MARMARLUM-832297 format. One line per 4 residues: number of its first residue (from 1); their letters; for each residue x, y, z of N, C-alpha, C, O. Coordinates in pm, whole numbers, plus 50000, padded with zeros to 5 digits. Each point is the difference from the previous one (the first is absolute). Example, Ala and Ser with C-alpha at 12.3 -4.5 7.8 and 13.67 -1.06 7.14 Angstrom:
<recs>
1) as) 51319:49431:50780:49911:50119:50000:50090:50120:50000:50104:49998:50066  49861:50107:49862:50082:50119:50006:49923:50109:50073:50051:50111:50017 .
</recs>
This chain:
<recs>
1) mppl) 10802:52056:89903:50135:49949:49973:49993:49848:49984:49939:49932:50083  50123:50012:49811:49996:49856:49980:50062:49924:50117:50083:50055:50073  49878:49820:49946:50059:49919:50106:50152:49997:49988:50055:50003:49890  50012:49993:50223:50146:49991:50012:50072:50133:49985:50110:50016:50053 .
5) yesf) 49832:50081:49875:50075:50120:49967:50039:50081:50123:50105:50065:50001  49812:49933:50101:50036:50075:50120:50130:49949:50060:50085:50079:50042  49931:49788:49962:50125:49945:50053:50118:50033:49910:50111:50023:50049  49867:49981:49819:50108:50036:49908:50044:50145:50021:50119:50031:50000 .
9) lern) 49783:50056:50019:50032:50141:50019:50071:50025:50132:50076:50096:50013  49899:49820:50085:50067:50014:50130:50146:49956:49993:50080:50038:50086  49956:49884:49813:50139:49959:49975:50061:49921:50116:50120:50008:50024  49800:49918:50047:50049:49918:50110:49997:49854:49958:49891:49946:49979 .
13) peei) 50224:49988:50006:50001:49862:49951:49915:49903:50080:49933:49914:49943  50069:50100:50190:49920:49907:50081:49851:50024:49980:49923:49905:49997  50037:50220:49989:49859:50029:49972:49960:49949:49862:49889:49950:49981  50202:50062:49923:49972:49948:49866:49982:49849:50005:49906:49946:49942 .
17) raai) 50184:49986:50127:49989:49855:50013:49869:49959:50066:49933:49907:49954  50031:50161:50153:49876:49966:50071:49878:50026:49912:49906:49920:49999  50095:50191:49929:49886:50033:49914:49985:49898:49888:49889:49963:49964  50224:49992:49981:49995:49901:49893:49950:49866:50054:49922:49933:49932 .
21) rdyr) 50119:50028:50187:49949:49875:50059:49849:50008:50018:49928:49905:49968  50023:50207:50083:49856:50017:50018:49927:49997:49866:49894:49939:49987  50164:50126:49914:49938:50007:49868:49990:49861:49937:49899:49964:49940  50207:49958:50075:50004:49868:49937:49903:49902:50065:49971:49896:49941 .
25) ashs) 49980:50134:50176:49903:49912:50064:49871:49990:49919:49927:49901:50011  50045:50200:49908:49875:50001:49923:50021:50036:49853:49902:50023:49929  50222:49984:50026:50028:50035:49861:50106:49908:49941:50081:49942:50073  49918:50046:49796:50095:49913:49930:50136:50066:49982:50016:50120:50024 .
29) lddl) 50080:49799:49935:50133:50053:49970:49994:50097:49882:50072:50099:49997  49842:49872:49906:49983:50092:49887:49942:50134:50046:50039:50105:49950  49867:49890:50145:49946:50125:50055:50111:50082:50066:50006:50121:49984  50081:49809:50089:50110:50069:50068:50093:50064:49898:50041:50115:50015 .
33) fgqi) 49992:49810:49880:50084:50057:49894:49938:50126:49942:50069:50100:49982  49800:49895:49990:49934:50117:49942:50008:50121:50090:50023:50111:49952  49957:49869:50177:50008:50111:50095:50139:50062:50002:50015:50122:49993  50087:49793:50016:50137:50050:50012:50048:50062:49869:50062:50106:50001 .
37) aqfa) 49908:49829:49887:50047:50050:49871:49934:50134:49966:50066:50089:49947  49805:49925:50082:49935:50128:49971:50052:50111:50090:50009:50115:49958  50025:49851:50166:50062:50100:50087:50135:50042:49943:50033:50119:49999  50045:49784:49953:50131:50033:49942:49986:50089:49878:50082:50090:49980 .
41) vlsy) 49815:49887:49938:49975:50085:49883:49966:50142:50045:50055:50096:49947  49854:49916:50149:49960:50133:50046:50114:50071:50073:50003:50123:50005  50089:49800:50051:50113:50058:50073:50118:50030:49910:50097:50062:50043  49896:49894:49833:50114:50009:49909:50055:50143:49991:49926:50098:49997 .
45) apsq) 50206:49909:50000:50073:50121:49965:50120:49954:49918:50047:49889:50020  50004:50196:49889:50112:49958:49916:50133:50000:50077:50101:50048:49951  49895:49896:50169:50121:49977:50079:50036:49853:49986:49915:49919:49960  50207:50045:50071:50041:49860:49984:49913:49907:50085:49953:49898:49951 .
49) hgkh) 50026:50137:50176:49921:49912:50085:49852:50003:49962:49933:49897:50005  50015:50220:49956:49860:50010:49964:49965:49911:49882:49899:49929:50003  50184:50074:49892:49970:49920:49882:50022:49852:50028:49924:49915:49953  50180:50054:50123:50030:49859:50023:49902:49934:50097:49981:49879:49994 .
53) amia) 49958:50199:50094:49898:49942:50086:49882:49952:49916:49945:49893:50026  50016:50186:49874:49891:49959:49912:50039:49876:49918:49923:49906:49989  50197:50096:49955:50047:49887:49920:50009:49874:50086:49970:49890:49953  50072:50126:50173:50011:49885:50090:49865:49932:50021:49992:49878:50005 .
57) clsa) 49903:50202:50007:49866:49942:50018:49964:49910:49883:49951:49889:50019  50072:50160:49859:49969:49920:49882:50087:49875:49996:49950:49891:49970  50179:50123:50059:50090:49885:49998:49958:49895:50100:50003:49880:49970  49957:50162:50150:49955:49906:50102:49878:49922:49951:49991:49879:50020 .
61) heig) 49917:50191:49918:49880:49934:49947:50037:49900:49891:49941:49892:49992  50155:50143:49925:50035:49915:49887:50068:49870:50041:49990:49899:49930  50079:50101:50182:50067:49876:50041:49913:49916:50094:50042:49893:50043  49837:50156:49989:49913:49927:50090:50026:50039:50143:50056:49922:50078 .
65) asde) 49904:50198:49957:50039:50062:50126:49943:49927:50121:49892:49943:49996  50185:50062:50111:49955:49954:50131:49955:50121:50080:50023:50114:49961  49912:49860:50153:49961:50109:50088:50121:50082:50043:49995:50123:50002  50114:49808:50032:50117:50071:50050:50064:50085:49892:50044:50112:50027 .
69) lltq) 49962:49837:49850:50060:50078:49892:49915:50124:49969:50055:50108:49979  49813:49876:50018:49915:50115:49977:50007:50098:50117:49988:50121:49980  50032:49828:50140:50018:50089:50115:50125:50084:49982:50000:50120:50030  50107:49818:49921:50122:50076:49974:49976:50106:49891:50055:50110:50007 .
73) caiy) 49861:49857:49893:49965:50100:49899:49925:50117:50062:50024:50116:49966  49885:49852:50127:49924:50106:50066:50091:50089:50084:49987:50122:49999  50105:49817:50073:50094:50076:50082:50087:50090:49912:50027:50115:50035  50016:49832:49851:50083:50078:49908:49921:50117:49941:50049:50113:49996 .
77) aaas) 49829:49860:49959:49918:50108:49943:49970:50107:50103:50003:50119:49969  49970:49840:50155:49970:50096:50106:50123:50085:50031:49989:50122:50018  50127:49814:49989:50121:50072:50035:50045:50095:49890:50056:50106:50028  49919:49857:49846:50048:50082:49889:49903:50110:49961:50033:50087:49919 .
81) rqpw) 49848:49911:50138:49900:50103:49965:50049:50137:50042:50039:50021:50115  49959:50073:49791:50038:50136:50031:49880:50074:50060:49887:49972:49961  50136:50120:50132:49887:50071:50063:49916:50072:49895:50052:50062:49908  49818:49929:50108:49908:50067:49908:49945:50125:50066:49960:49998:50116 .
85) sepp) 50039:50112:49809:49930:50118:50049:49851:49989:49974:49919:50066:50065  50045:49848:49838:49861:49973:49970:49993:49861:49938:50103:49948:49956  49780:49989:50039:49991:49866:49942:50043:50002:49854:49981:50100:49931  50077:49790:50020:50042:49995:49860:49879:50004:49907:49891:49954:50036 .
89) idtp) 50129:50100:49846:49892:50008:49902:49977:49861:49940:50093:49939:49947  49784:50011:50062:49972:49871:49941:49887:50007:49897:49954:49897:49951  50002:50226:50015:49900:50018:49895:50065:50073:49884:50084:50087:50022  49878:49880:49855:50066:50060:49884:49972:50150:49989:49889:50044:50030 .
93) peps) 50211:50035:49928:49975:50141:49970:49932:50011:49864:49971:49899:49936  50003:50222:50020:49943:50022:49868:50097:49944:49894:50121:50014:50015  49828:49923:49879:50089:49944:49897:50074:50108:49923:49953:50114:49988  50162:49850:49959:50079:50093:49920:49934:50019:49864:49909:49927:49962 .
97) grgd) 50139:50173:49967:49941:50030:49871:50043:49906:49889:49919:49966:49914  50208:49990:50087:50053:49921:49888:50002:49851:50031:49938:49920:49929  50132:50044:50177:50005:49859:50038:50090:49915:49913:49988:49877:50002  50104:50183:49922:50091:49919:49919:50130:49975:50076:50021:50052:50109 .
101) ldel) 50066:49866:49832:50126:49965:50063:50087:50122:50022:50065:50011:50104  49938:50080:49801:50084:50118:50015:49957:50086:50118:50085:50062:50065  49786:49941:49965:49956:50077:50115:50053:49940:50129:50043:50072:50090  49955:49795:49920:50056:49936:50118:50149:50028:50008:50052:50026:50109 .
105) reai) 50017:49968:49780:50144:50029:50000:50028:50144:50042:50098:50027:50070  49817:50065:49889:50017:50139:50041:49979:50015:50151:50070:50077:50065  49834:49851:49990:49978:50003:50145:50122:49947:50074:50039:50056:50102  50020:49837:49845:50119:49943:50063:50117:50098:49992:50070:50021:50098 .
109) agsd) 49951:50039:49785:50111:50095:49983:49985:50120:50092:50100:50057:50045  49775:49982:49982:49976:50115:50087:49976:49963:50145:49966:50086:50081  50051:49786:49953:49974:49952:50138:49862:50044:50047:49981:50037:50116  49923:49958:49793:49864:50049:50026:49908:49881:50025:49937:49948:49908 .
113) hlrg) 50056:50008:50220:49922:49879:50029:49851:50023:49979:49928:49907:49964  50023:50216:50059:49858:50025:49980:49962:49985:49852:49896:49943:49967  50189:50109:49944:49974:49984:49857:50004:49852:49963:49920:49953:49919  50175:49974:50141:50006:49857:49974:49874:49929:50048:49952:49908:49934 .
117) erwl) 49995:50133:50181:49878:49938:50052:49879:50034:49912:49912:49916:49983  50085:50205:49963:49892:50036:49909:50009:49918:49870:49899:49961:49942  50225:50013:50014:50019:49910:49886:49945:49862:50034:49931:49940:49919  50098:50011:50200:49953:49868:50041:49848:49994:50002:49942:49900:49959 .
121) trrl) 49993:50206:50089:49854:50003:49998:49947:49983:49858:49906:49925:49976  50156:50145:49929:49959:49992:49860:50023:49859:49944:49919:49952:49921  50189:49983:50119:50040:49874:49937:49983:49879:50092:50062:49896:49976  49857:50116:50127:49988:49893:50100:49957:49868:49938:50042:49893:50045 .
125) adgk) 49875:50112:49852:49947:49878:49941:50089:49941:49891:49993:49880:49974  50092:50204:49962:50072:49951:49882:50145:50046:49995:50060:50002:49892  49997:50034:50220:50134:50061:49998:50115:49906:50028:50111:50047:50024  49867:49823:49974:50104:49907:50043:50129:50016:49920:50107:50014:50058 .
129) rdyf) 49884:49986:49809:50121:50008:49916:50078:50129:50031:50122:49993:50019  49812:50121:49985:50069:50127:50025:50054:50008:50142:50107:50057:50023  49820:49887:50072:50042:49999:50142:50135:49931:50013:50091:50052:50065  49923:49831:49872:50125:49926:50010:50108:50057:49909:50118:49995:50034 .
133) taat) 49843:50059:49852:50099:50061:49911:50068:50118:50068:50122:50013:49995  49799:50072:50069:50057:50115:50071:50091:49955:50113:50099:50066:50030  49866:49822:50034:50080:49950:50112:50135:49946:49956:50088:49977:50084  49931:50001:49786:50128:49950:49950:50076:50103:49918:50097:49965:49932 .
137) ddfe) 49861:50162:50073:50075:50103:49929:50141:50013:50057:50097:50015:49925  49914:49980:50206:50132:50001:50063:50001:49894:50110:49896:49949:50040  50224:50020:50006:50015:49893:50100:50070:50052:50125:50081:49931:50061  49885:50193:49976:50053:50058:50123:49954:49919:50121:49900:49929:49995 .
141) dfgh) 50176:50083:50114:49966:49934:50127:49975:49850:49978:49898:49947:50043  50196:49987:49891:49996:49854:49982:49878:49953:49921:49960:49884:50013  49981:50203:49907:49885:49959:49921:49870:49990:50077:49909:49927:49962  50083:50148:50148:49882:49987:50086:49871:50051:49937:49892:49959:50042 .
145) kliv) 50117:50128:49859:49875:50044:49936:49924:49880:49945:49879:49987:50020  50191:49927:49910:49934:49883:49943:49965:49898:50108:49892:49941:49996  50196:50038:50100:49973:49903:50107:49875:50039:50077:49914:49916:50027  50076:50213:50008:49883:50048:50074:49875:49996:49914:49894:49959:50046 .
149) aaaa) 50118:50084:49827:49884:50002:49912:49944:49859:49980:49879:49980:50001  50210:49922:49981:49954:49862:49980:49932:49947:50125:49898:49931:49991  50157:50101:50126:49938:49955:50125:49864:50066:50019:49904:49934:50039  50088:50196:49933:49872:50071:50014:49895:49942:49906:49884:49987:50039 .
153) wkla) 50155:49979:49839:49904:49946:49905:49945:49866:50049:49880:49974:49988  50207:49942:50067:49954:49871:50051:49909:50017:50121:49899:49931:50011  50137:50159:50078:49916:50023:50118:49864:50057:49960:49898:49964:50058  50100:50124:49843:49873:50060:49956:49904:49893:49951:49878:50014:50015 .
157) amfp) 50175:49879:49926:49915:49891:49952:49945:49916:50115:49900:49930:49983  50164:50076:50133:49957:49921:50115:49900:50075:50088:49919:49939:50069  50088:50194:49928:49918:50082:50088:49863:50027:49937:49982:49977:49880  49923:50071:50198:49870:50040:49944:50018:50109:49894:50094:50079:50009 .
161) paar) 49817:49925:49891:50013:50101:49893:50011:50143:50051:50067:50084:49938  49868:49945:50175:50004:50137:50054:50141:50041:50041:50029:50119:50012  50058:49782:50010:50137:50030:50044:50098:50009:49884:50119:50021:50021  49832:49964:49857:50090:49994:49884:50081:50129:49984:50122:49993:49984 .
165) fatl) 49814:50121:50020:50074:50125:49981:50105:50018:50110:50115:50029:49970  49845:49953:50156:50092:50022:50111:50121:49908:49990:50110:50038:50041  49871:49841:49905:50110:49905:49990:50092:50036:49884:50122:50003:50017  49822:50023:49865:50083:50035:49885:50065:50137:50017:50103:50029:49938 .
169) rvgi) 49839:50054:50145:50058:50131:50030:50141:49986:50058:50084:50088:49982  49941:49801:50087:50132:49976:50056:50106:50003:49891:50106:50060:50017  49865:49874:49870:50096:50001:49889:50024:50140:49946:50113:50035:49965  49782:50044:50027:50014:50138:49952:50086:50081:50096:50087:50076:49957 .
173) remt) 49889:49909:50172:50080:50074:50098:50147:49961:49993:50088:50084:50017  49939:49788:49959:50139:49956:49987:50063:50059:49875:50114:50046:50004  49814:49952:49886:50056:50053:49875:50029:50149:50008:50100:50046:49944  49815:50029:50124:50017:50146:50004:50091:50045:50114:50026:50120:50014 .
177) ayhg) 50021:49787:50068:50084:50038:50115:50143:50030:49958:50070:50075:50069  49975:49869:49820:50138:50020:49954:50005:49961:49852:49910:49932:49951  50191:50112:49981:50016:49958:49861:50145:50018:49959:50072:50085:50053  49968:49835:49852:50134:50009:49945:49994:50010:49849:49892:50017:49943 .
181) erye) 50222:49973:49992:50002:50007:49854:49934:49875:49942:50016:49890:50052  49911:50130:49841:49935:49888:49933:50105:49901:49952:50101:50040:49941  49877:49833:50084:50092:49897:49953:49982:49978:49850:49889:49976:49952  50220:50032:49975:49998:49976:49856:50044:49856:49975:50112:49962:50035 .
185) eegv) 49802:49960:49905:50029:49859:49979:50122:49982:49908:50021:50078:49907  50057:49819:50121:50123:49975:49927:49989:49882:49904:50093:49971:49924  49793:49960:50079:49983:49886:49911:50083:49880:50040:50042:49922:49914  49982:50061:50215:50089:49892:50047:49926:49898:50087:50065:49919:50067 .
189) aldt) 49804:50084:49934:49924:49919:50096:50027:49851:49985:49983:49943:49893  50060:49995:50217:50010:49855:50005:49860:49940:50013:49906:50068:50041  50080:49804:49923:49873:49934:50024:49979:49989:50152:50096:50007:50077  49781:49976:49963:49965:50010:50141:50076:49900:50086:50051:50036:50105 .
193) etll) 49956:49839:49852:50064:49898:50083:50150:50026:50016:50053:49990:50110  50014:50043:49779:50144:50028:50008:50027:50120:50090:50092:49999:50082  49827:50104:49902:50017:50120:50083:49975:49969:50146:50078:50040:50086  49815:49888:49944:49969:49968:50139:50109:49914:50061:50033:50017:50118 .
197) erli) 50023:49893:49805:50111:49918:50050:50118:50087:50041:50062:49978:50104  49969:50121:49813:50112:50092:50032:49968:50085:50123:50086:50020:50086  49792:50028:49922:49962:50084:50114:50005:49921:50130:50044:50053:50103  49912:49824:49894:50008:49916:50121:50145:49977:50037:50035:50008:50118 .
201) aemv) 50050:49962:49783:50142:49979:50029:50062:50124:50063:50080:49989:50093  49883:50130:49857:50050:50124:50059:49953:50016:50144:50078:50040:50087  49795:49929:49939:49949:50014:50136:50068:49903:50095:50029:50034:50114  49996:49844:49839:50071:49902:50083:50142:50050:50031:50044:49995:50114 .
205) adqg) 50026:50053:49782:50136:50050:50020:50003:50122:50090:50096:50022:50073  49797:50057:49923:49989:50122:50080:49944:49973:50140:49979:50093:50078  49997:49780:49952:49948:49959:50131:49867:50069:50034:49974:50039:50114  49943:49975:49781:49865:50051:50022:49990:50150:50012:49902:50049:50056 .
209) givt) 50194:50027:49894:49999:50145:50012:49877:50064:49938:49938:49942:49910  50026:50176:50137:49874:50064:49960:49995:50031:49851:49893:49990:49939  50219:50049:50001:50000:50036:49858:49974:49877:49914:49913:50003:49913  50161:49889:50110:49983:49880:49918:49865:49934:50026:49941:49942:49908 .
213) ahqi) 50009:50065:50213:49867:49944:50029:49893:50076:49922:49910:49939:49942  50101:50194:50057:49896:50078:49933:50007:49989:49848:49900:50025:49933  50212:49938:50012:50003:49973:49857:49907:49882:49967:49931:50002:49899  50069:49897:50186:49910:49887:49980:49856:50043:50024:49909:49959:49927 .
217) fvld) 50069:50125:50173:49864:50046:50029:49942:50081:49883:49880:49991:49971  50205:50088:49962:49953:50078:49886:49960:49907:49885:49896:50021:49937  50185:49879:50036:49966:49906:49893:49870:49926:50034:49914:49981:49914  50073:49977:50211:49878:49933:50043:49878:50091:49983:49895:49955:49954 .
221) aalq) 50119:50172:50082:49889:50095:49984:49962:50014:49853:49882:50002:49966  50219:50007:49947:49971:50012:49856:49924:49878:49949:49904:50014:49925  50139:49868:50115:49932:49878:49956:49856:49997:50047:49913:49948:49930  50060:50107:50188:49864:49999:50051:49908:50095:49923:49878:49981:50001 .
225) tedd) 50177:50119:49931:49915:50089:49921:49943:49929:49877:49897:50041:49947  50171:49854:50008:49961:49926:49879:49995:50091:49878:49924:49975:49906  50155:50130:50096:50005:50097:49891:50133:49983:49927:50106:50023:50058  49889:49936:49817:50122:49969:49925:50093:50120:49990:50122:49985:50009 .
229) fvil) 49822:50136:49972:50082:50119:49990:50076:50024:50130:50120:50026:49998  49810:49966:50113:50062:50023:50131:50106:49893:50028:50109:50032:50046  49858:49843:49925:50094:49890:50029:50127:50016:49919:50110:49985:50053  49877:50046:49817:50119:50017:49916:50083:50118:50047:50123:49991:50004 .
233) rvrd) 49813:50117:50032:50073:50118:50045:50078:49971:50129:50115:50040:50013  49822:49891:50080:50068:49966:50126:50113:49900:49975:50107:50012:50061  49871:49892:49853:50107:49906:49967:50119:50073:49939:50115:49967:50030  49859:50129:49884:50109:50077:49937:50077:50077:50107:50123:49998:50001 .
237) ylts) 49805:50069:50087:50066:50077:50106:50085:49909:50090:50116:50030:50026  49825:49861:50019:50073:49912:50093:50118:49933:49932:50103:49978:50063  49884:49989:49809:50114:49944:49928:50114:50100:49994:50117:49962:50007  49850:50166:49980:50102:50103:49989:50073:50026:50132:50111:50053:50000 .
241) vcgp) 49828:49909:50113:50062:50030:50130:50052:49876:50072:50079:50012:50093  49879:49869:49865:50045:49880:50071:50140:49963:49954:50045:50041:49893  50022:49881:50188:50136:49959:49971:50004:49891:49894:49896:49950:49957  50227:50012:49999:50014:49894:49900:49957:49866:50057:49990:49982:50122 .
245) asag) 49986:49924:49790:49959:49867:50043:50107:49938:50089:50120:50016:49975  49837:49914:50130:50094:49933:50089:49991:49851:49978:49913:49951:49928  50180:49977:50133:50003:49855:49983:49884:49933:50071:49971:49883:49974  49964:50190:50115:49887:49942:50073:50046:49922:50120:50118:49966:50012 .
249) qthd) 49789:50005:50077:50032:49926:50121:49893:49895:50023:49885:50017:49959  50154:49875:50105:49903:49899:50040:49982:50009:50150:50093:50038:50072  49791:49928:49975:49968:50015:50142:49935:49872:50050:49889:49966:49959  50179:49965:50128:49948:49879:50061:49948:50036:50138:50071:49986:50100 .
253) rlkp) 49806:50061:49905:49943:50045:50126:49849:49981:49997:49940:49984:49894  50001:50017:50221:49855:49993:50009:49941:50131:49951:50062:50106:50008  49816:49885:49941:49930:50121:49958:49982:50091:50120:49945:49958:50102  50102:50169:49890:49988:50091:50114:49854:50021:50041:49912:50015:49916 .
257) iltp) 50065:49986:50214:49867:50019:50056:49992:50140:50062:50090:50040:50074  49805:50032:49895:49985:50135:50052:49943:49997:50142:49897:49937:50025  50170:50130:50065:49951:50019:50136:49963:50147:50018:50079:50087:49963  49803:49944:50091:49963:50141:50019:50108:50078:50074:50062:49948:50094 .
261) ylla) 49961:50176:49864:50106:50082:50057:49959:50146:49994:49897:50033:49941  50183:50055:50119:49973:50143:49995:50032:50050:49860:50117:50014:49963  49780:50014:49960:50016:50026:49857:50078:50126:49969:50059:50011:49893  49941:50085:50199:50074:50124:49977:50150:49976:49989:50071:50083:49944 .
265) rdyg) 49978:49806:50109:50145:49976:50000:50058:49997:49859:50112:50046:49978  49812:49898:49925:50051:49992:49863:49899:50050:49897:50004:49961:49884  49904:50127:50161:49893:50050:49914:49913:49885:49947:49941:50011:49893  50052:49880:50181:49920:49886:49955:50059:49926:49883:49928:49925:49933 .
269) allk) 50202:50091:50039:50061:49939:49881:49998:49848:50004:49979:49936:49897  50043:50005:50220:49996:49855:50010:49859:49949:49971:49982:49902:49927  49919:50163:50131:49860:49962:49974:49969:50013:49851:49941:49909:49941  50096:50203:49998:49977:50020:49857:50071:49892:49918:49946:49952:49901 .
273) shav) 50175:50010:50139:50075:49899:49927:49926:49866:50000:49999:49929:49900  49939:50037:50213:49923:49875:50006:49879:50007:49907:49967:49901:49935  49968:50215:50057:49886:50014:49909:50044:49987:49854:49933:49935:49920  50179:50127:50047:50053:49991:49864:50036:49856:49966:49966:49951:49892 .
277) akrl) 50102:49981:50200:50040:49861:49975:49878:49910:49980:49999:49915:49911  49899:50104:50170:49879:49918:49985:49935:50024:49864:49950:49906:49939  50050:50218:50015:49935:50033:49874:50080:49951:49879:49942:49950:49904  50190:50065:50100:50081:49975:49882:50061:49860:49994:50039:49955:49892 .
281) rprf) 49969:49976:50220:50061:49866:49999:49930:49904:49902:50069:49930:49926  49796:50065:50070:49936:49908:49904:50032:50036:49854:50005:49911:49914  50015:50215:50058:50027:50043:49863:50144:49976:49960:50030:49973:49884  50061:50038:50214:50143:49983:49973:50058:49900:50100:50076:50038:50088 .
285) pnld) 49888:49834:49899:50035:49901:50103:50149:49972:50015:50042:49944:50101  50038:50093:49801:50143:49970:50005:50085:50110:50062:50121:49985:50013  49815:50126:50025:50077:50112:50056:50017:49984:50151:49925:49927:50066  50175:50142:49986:50044:49980:50139:49922:50088:50097:50058:50089:50062 .
289) fdgm) 49813:49887:49952:49920:50079:50092:50037:49972:50145:49990:50089:50084  50053:49789:49947:50044:49973:50138:50123:50083:50034:50013:50049:50112  50079:49967:49792:50115:50085:50023:49960:50145:50020:50057:50069:50084  49844:49976:49839:49949:50136:50015:49943:50021:50140:50026:50101:50064 .
293) laaa) 49895:49802:49982:49939:50012:50133:50106:49992:50110:49990:50071:50101  50110:49845:49881:50107:49991:50099:50076:50132:50008:50040:50043:50108  49980:50023:49777:50068:50129:49998:49917:50105:50072:50053:50081:50077  49816:49919:49899:49912:50095:50068:50000:49977:50151:49996:50095:50078 .
297) qynl) 50007:49779:49963:50006:49967:50142:50131:50048:50061:50002:50054:50110  50107:49926:49816:50131:50047:50048:49999:50151:50017:50052:50052:50099  49891:50018:49805:49994:50146:50009:49923:50044:50124:50041:50092:50070  49847:49842:49957:49921:50035:50118:50082:49982:50127:49993:50083:50091 .
301) ehap) 50084:49811:49915:50071:49965:50123:50131:50076:50018:50047:50014:50113  50012:50036:49779:50133:50058:50012:50013:50145:49956:50091:50070:50044  49820:49977:49870:50010:50140:49954:49947:50094:50105:49921:49958:50086  50119:50169:49911:49944:50098:50095:49848:50009:49986:49947:49991:49889 .
305) sfee) 49985:50027:50223:49855:50010:49997:49957:50136:49947:50065:50101:50026  49823:49900:49899:49942:50125:49952:49895:50056:50095:49939:50103:49972  50040:49830:50140:49898:50046:50093:50039:50136:50056:50106:50015:50062  49809:50083:49916:50032:50139:50035:49911:50054:50110:50017:50115:50042 .
309) fsfa) 49887:49805:50005:49902:50054:50092:49980:49902:50115:50033:49882:49990  49914:50167:50113:49960:49917:50113:49862:50046:50044:49961:50115:49977  49967:49796:50086:49867:50036:50049:50011:50080:50128:50083:49973:50086  49831:50126:49924:49996:50079:50122:49943:49918:50114:49988:50049:50112 .
</recs>
């Protein structure tokens, strides 16, 4: 068993903290991130907390994680782990016969995760375009298929090559867990900056609500794919659901600072918001990212908590 995992499986926060302190005495912060993030991948389930624990690990790494923030990621991943009757599969199954986009879509329509995994085995080296295209066929559950797929793709690039299948498998499991009607594009896509400005204004007006926050997360995920087809499709969808342009707001405040917190309270939305702001602020310097972060902070402090579990 890899270092730290025994404490994670015990689900005891104090034991997790102690194990991480011991581990850090002889390992780097990057080593700690790798241990926690790979545990979150192996623990993944298409539940709200399961997927967000994995996303939180990546977000923490992207903003320059501290020991305490990564510890909170470990506690979240441990708490959200669903009981296993057997260890998760981390080796590829036999490859599928076709390996085309339609086969993946058929697996999703039939909620057939094994067929999807066999597709992934066939396309592990060259399936990026189809992987993300399938993730944008519908936008059920706040667009989490694309959000999870984009996070899994980034993590797969950080992990050892042997972990590539197990990491990208997360996106397949998310895609095959649920499905809705295919979104038909309306040809109304705003340009990225105008759309993002509107989405931020909506999130500020909504005081950081989960729906408006995830609209920004979906756009951010699309931009990270660097796929023009995916980006245009997501822009079209978000333009069709976002509200009309607002007059905008100015914010005379200090840049919000993230303090480690119990991530289950808001599915890690505040942490994710900081990662998004850090990534997109240089590209869109005139947009109100401080207002977005203030809204996410307000949501954490005032909205009902999503924490559904307690440690035994």
